[in-house]
C-alpha positions in Angstrom: -150.9 -78.7 -178.3 -151.7 -82.3 -178.4 -150.0 -85.7 -178.3 -149.5 -86.8 -181.9 -148.3 -89.4 -184.3 -148.1 -86.8 -187.0 -144.7 -86.9 -188.6 -143.0 -85.8 -191.7 -142.9 -88.0 -194.8 -139.7 -89.9 -195.6 -138.8 -87.4 -198.4 -139.5 -84.5 -196.0 -137.3 -86.1 -193.3 -134.5 -86.4 -195.9 -134.8 -82.8 -197.0 -134.9 -81.7 -193.3 -131.7 -83.5 -192.5 -129.9 -82.2 -195.6 -130.9 -78.6 -194.9 -130.3 -78.6 -191.2 -126.8 -79.9 -191.3 -123.8 -78.3 -193.1 -121.2 -81.1 -193.0 -121.2 -84.7 -194.0 -118.9 -87.6 -194.8 -117.8 -87.8 -198.5 -116.7 -91.2 -199.7 -114.6 -91.7 -202.9 -112.7 -94.6 -204.4 -109.0 -94.4 -203.6 -106.8 -93.7 -206.6 -103.3 -92.6 -207.6 -101.5 -91.9 -210.9 -101.7 -95.6 -211.6 -105.5 -95.7 -211.4 -108.2 -96.9 -209.1 -107.1 -98.8 -206.0 -110.6 -100.0 -205.0 -110.5 -98.9 -201.4 -112.7 -96.2 -199.9 -111.4 -92.8 -198.7 -113.6 -90.8 -196.3 -113.4 -87.3 -194.9 -115.8 -84.7 -193.5 -116.6 -81.8 -195.8 -119.0 -78.8 -195.7 -121.8 -78.4 -198.1 -125.2 -76.8 -198.9 -128.2 -78.0 -200.8 -129.6 -76.3 -203.9 -132.6 -77.9 -205.8 -132.0 -81.2 -204.0 -128.3 -81.4 -205.0 -125.4 -81.1 -202.5 -122.6 -78.7 -203.4 -119.4 -79.7 -201.6 -116.4 -77.6 -200.5 -113.4 -79.9 -200.5 -110.0 -78.5 -199.3 -107.3 -78.3 -201.9 -105.0 -81.0 -200.5 -107.8 -83.5 -199.7 -107.4 -86.9 -201.5 -110.9 -86.6 -202.9 -109.5 -84.2 -205.5 -107.2 -87.0 -206.8 -109.7 -89.8 -206.5 -112.5 -88.1 -208.5 -110.1 -87.4 -211.4 -109.8 -91.1 -211.8 -113.3 -92.3 -210.8 -116.2 -89.9 -210.2 -118.3 -92.4 -208.3 -118.9 -91.5 -204.7 -121.3 -91.3 -201.8 -122.2 -88.7 -199.3 -123.7 -89.4 -195.8 -125.4 -86.7 -193.7 -126.7 -87.4 -190.2 -129.4 -85.5 -188.2 -127.3 -83.1 -186.2 -127.7 -83.6 -182.4 -126.2 -80.8 -180.3 -124.5 -81.0 -176.9 -124.8 -84.2 -174.9 -127.8 -85.4 -176.8 -125.8 -87.5 -179.2 -124.0 -89.2 -176.3 -127.3 -90.0 -174.6 -128.7 -91.5 -177.8 -125.6 -93.6 -178.3 -126.0 -95.0 -174.8 -129.5 -96.0 -175.8 -128.0 -97.7 -178.8 -129.9 -95.3 -181.1 -128.1 -93.9 -184.2 -129.0 -90.5 -185.6 -131.3 -90.8 -188.6 -129.2 -90.1 -191.7 -129.3 -89.7 -195.5 -127.1 -91.7 -197.9 -126.6 -90.1 -201.3 -124.9 -92.0 -204.2 -123.8 -90.5 -207.5 -121.0 -88.9 -209.5 -118.9 -86.3 -207.7 -118.3 -83.7 -210.4 -116.1 -80.6 -210.1 -117.6 -77.2 -211.1 -116.2 -74.9 -213.7 -114.8 -71.6 -212.4 -117.9 -69.8 -213.6 -120.2 -72.2 -211.7 -118.0 -72.1 -208.6 -118.6 -68.3 -208.6 -122.4 -68.9 -208.9 -122.3 -71.5 -206.1 -120.3 -69.1 -203.9 -122.8 -66.3 -204.5 -125.7 -68.7 -203.7 -123.9 -69.7 -200.5 -123.4 -66.0 -199.6 -127.1 -65.4 -200.1 -128.1 -68.3 -197.9 -125.8 -67.1 -195.1 -127.0 -63.5 -195.4 -130.7 -64.5 -195.4 -130.2 -66.7 -192.2 -128.2 -64.0 -190.4 -130.7 -61.4 -191.3 -133.5 -63.6 -189.8 -131.4 -63.9 -186.6 -131.2 -60.2 -186.2 -135.0 -59.6 -186.8 -136.1 -62.3 -184.3 -138.6 -61.2 -181.5 -138.1 -61.8 -177.8 -139.8 -65.2 -178.0 -137.1 -66.5 -180.4 -134.1 -64.7 -178.9 -135.2 -66.1 -175.5 -134.8 -69.6 -176.8 -131.6 -69.1 -178.8 -129.9 -67.1 -176.0 -129.0 -70.4 -174.2 -127.8 -72.2 -177.4 -124.1 -72.5 -178.3 -124.4 -70.8 -181.7 -120.7 -71.4 -182.5 -121.3 -75.1 -182.8 -125.0 -75.2 -183.7 -125.6 -72.3 -186.2 -125.5 -73.5 -189.8 -124.9 -69.9 -191.1 -122.0 -69.3 -188.7 -120.3 -72.6 -189.7 -120.8 -72.0 -193.4 -119.5 -68.5 -193.1 -116.1 -70.1 -192.3 -115.9 -71.2 -196.0 -116.2 -67.5 -197.1 -113.8 -66.2 -194.5 -111.1 -68.9 -194.8 -107.9 -68.4 -196.6 -107.9 -72.1 -197.6 -108.4 -73.0 -201.3 -111.3 -75.3 -202.0 -112.5 -77.3 -205.0 -116.3 -77.1 -205.3 -118.2 -80.2 -206.4 -121.8 -81.1 -207.0 -123.2 -84.7 -206.8 -125.2 -85.9 -209.8 -127.4 -88.2 -207.8 -128.3 -91.8 -208.8 -129.9 -92.8 -205.5 -131.1 -91.4 -202.1 -131.7 -93.6 -199.0 -133.1 -92.6 -195.7 -131.8 -94.6 -192.7 -133.9 -94.3 -189.5 -132.6 -94.5 -185.9 -133.3 -98.3 -185.9 -131.1 -98.9 -189.0 -134.0 -99.5 -191.4 -133.5 -98.2 -194.9 -136.1 -96.4 -197.1 -135.4 -95.5 -200.7 -136.5 -92.1 -201.8 -137.3 -91.0 -205.4 -134.8 -88.4 -206.6 -137.6 -86.3 -208.0 -139.1 -86.0 -204.5 -135.8 -84.8 -203.1 -135.7 -82.1 -205.7 -139.3 -81.0 -205.3 -139.9 -81.5 -201.6 -139.9 -78.2 -199.8 -137.4 -77.8 -197.1 -138.8 -77.3 -193.6 -138.8 -73.7 -192.6 -137.2 -74.6 -189.2 -134.4 -76.8 -190.5 -131.6 -74.1 -190.9 -132.2 -73.2 -187.3 -133.3 -76.5 -185.8 -130.0 -77.4 -184.2 -129.7 -74.1 -182.4 -133.4 -74.3 -181.4 -133.0 -77.8 -179.9 -129.8 -76.8 -178.1 -131.3 -73.6 -176.7 -134.2 -75.5 -175.2 -132.1 -78.3 -173.8 -129.7 -75.8 -172.2 -132.5 -74.1 -170.4 -133.6 -75.6 -167.1 -136.9 -73.8 -167.2 -137.7 -75.1 -170.7 -136.7 -78.6 -169.8 -139.1 -78.4 -166.9 -141.8 -77.4 -169.4 -141.0 -80.5 -171.5 -141.6 -82.5 -168.3 -145.0 -80.8 -167.9 -145.9 -81.6 -171.5 -145.3 -85.3 -170.9 -147.4 -85.2 -167.7 -150.2 -83.2 -169.3 -150.6 -84.8 -172.7 -149.4 -88.4 -172.1 -150.1 -88.8 -168.4 -146.5 -89.9 -167.9 -144.6 -88.9 -164.8 -141.1 -88.3 -166.2 -138.1 -87.3 -164.1 -136.3 -85.4 -166.9 -136.8 -84.5 -170.5 -134.9 -83.2 -173.5 -136.0 -82.0 -176.9 -134.9 -84.4 -179.6 -136.0 -82.6 -182.8 -138.3 -79.9 -184.0 -140.1 -79.3 -187.3 -143.0 -77.3 -188.6 -145.6 -79.9 -187.6 -144.4 -80.5 -184.0 -141.5 -81.8 -182.0 -140.1 -84.9 -180.4 -139.1 -85.2 -176.7 -137.0 -87.7 -174.8 -138.6 -88.3 -171.4 -137.0 -90.2 -168.5 -139.7 -92.6 -167.4 -140.1 -95.0 -164.6 -139.2 -98.5 -165.8 -139.6 -102.0 -164.4 -138.8 -103.0 -160.8 -135.4 -104.5 -160.4 -134.7 -107.7 -158.3 -133.6 -105.5 -155.3 -136.8 -103.6 -155.4 -135.4 -100.5 -157.0 -136.8 -99.0 -160.2 -135.0 -98.6 -163.5 -135.4 -95.5 -165.5 -135.9 -95.6 -169.3 -135.7 -92.9 -171.9 -138.8 -92.9 -174.1 -139.7 -90.8 -177.1 -142.9 -88.6 -177.2 -144.2 -86.8 -180.2 -146.2 -83.5 -179.8 -148.1 -81.8 -182.6 -148.4 -78.0 -182.9 -151.8 -76.5 -183.0 -151.0 -75.1 -186.4 -148.0 -75.7 -188.7 -145.2 -73.2 -188.0 -144.3 -71.2 -191.1 -141.1 -70.1 -189.5 -139.0 -70.3 -186.2 -140.9 -67.2 -184.9 -144.2 -69.1 -185.2 -142.7 -72.2 -183.6 -141.4 -70.3 -180.6 -144.6 -68.3 -180.1 -146.6 -71.6 -180.0 -144.0 -73.1 -177.6 -144.4 -70.3 -175.2 -148.2 -70.6 -175.2 -147.9 -74.4 -174.7 -145.7 -73.8 -171.7 -148.2 -71.4 -170.2 -151.1 -73.8 -170.9 -149.3 -76.8 -169.4 -148.4 -74.9 -166.3 -152.0 -73.8 -165.8 -153.3 -77.4 -166.3 -150.8 -78.9 -163.8 -151.4 -76.1 -161.3 -155.1 -76.7 -161.5 -154.9 -80.4 -160.8 -152.3 -80.0 -158.1 -154.4 -77.3 -156.3 -151.6 -74.7 -156.6 
């Protein structure tokens, strides 16, 4: 492992966000039987991505079903999912989750296409659940400390298939895609890139992966060792912020400036670590993580004379 500035491209970041989450905020123009009212109605709906397009499951009684009959124009916002207390910490740092804003026409699917979309959803869930069952100890060891009920994409999408609720299924015919980073800066992304950019192999499991690591005291201590070993930074605490096939981002609690009373202020700082080789799946990521933990412990032990 090494300290790194290597990150995903903007298109890859968009695709990673879209394929790691399963719910987003749908915005449509308010309408009634008299026509468009001009205001915006927003609600959270579940979705999945196929060939760069989101397919949305909207409950039968949701107002979006009325709005889109009058005006198909809409937008859909999806944020990077941050599990556990991570989101609260980022908000205290005045950092917003990176997010993707999609604009286009929200079009209901025919009954035949709804059936095809449902089958596709069932295949996605089945594939992810099968992968969970076949994981080795290195993966199950990380995920055993995660709250899978709130972080597993497949478990949350399974609710759509198990529910007795009636849904209308839509797709969005996109006209624009914008990536918004944690500082609020916007980056336009070509629609063809969203369709052709390959989803990161870790993205369906990234939320559970991050949560599992952050819920483990031993693994958080390893993150501290990473910051010491590769950045020569003496951090008091550390949390994993995100993980992808190229590496991972860590929040480290570093010693800040001296206050007027002589005490030190602590600041949370981001560190980026690059994997020795790109992870082709979560198995490869966890195996490399375990090796990194062992190497960091050896390095710190050697210099401390332990």
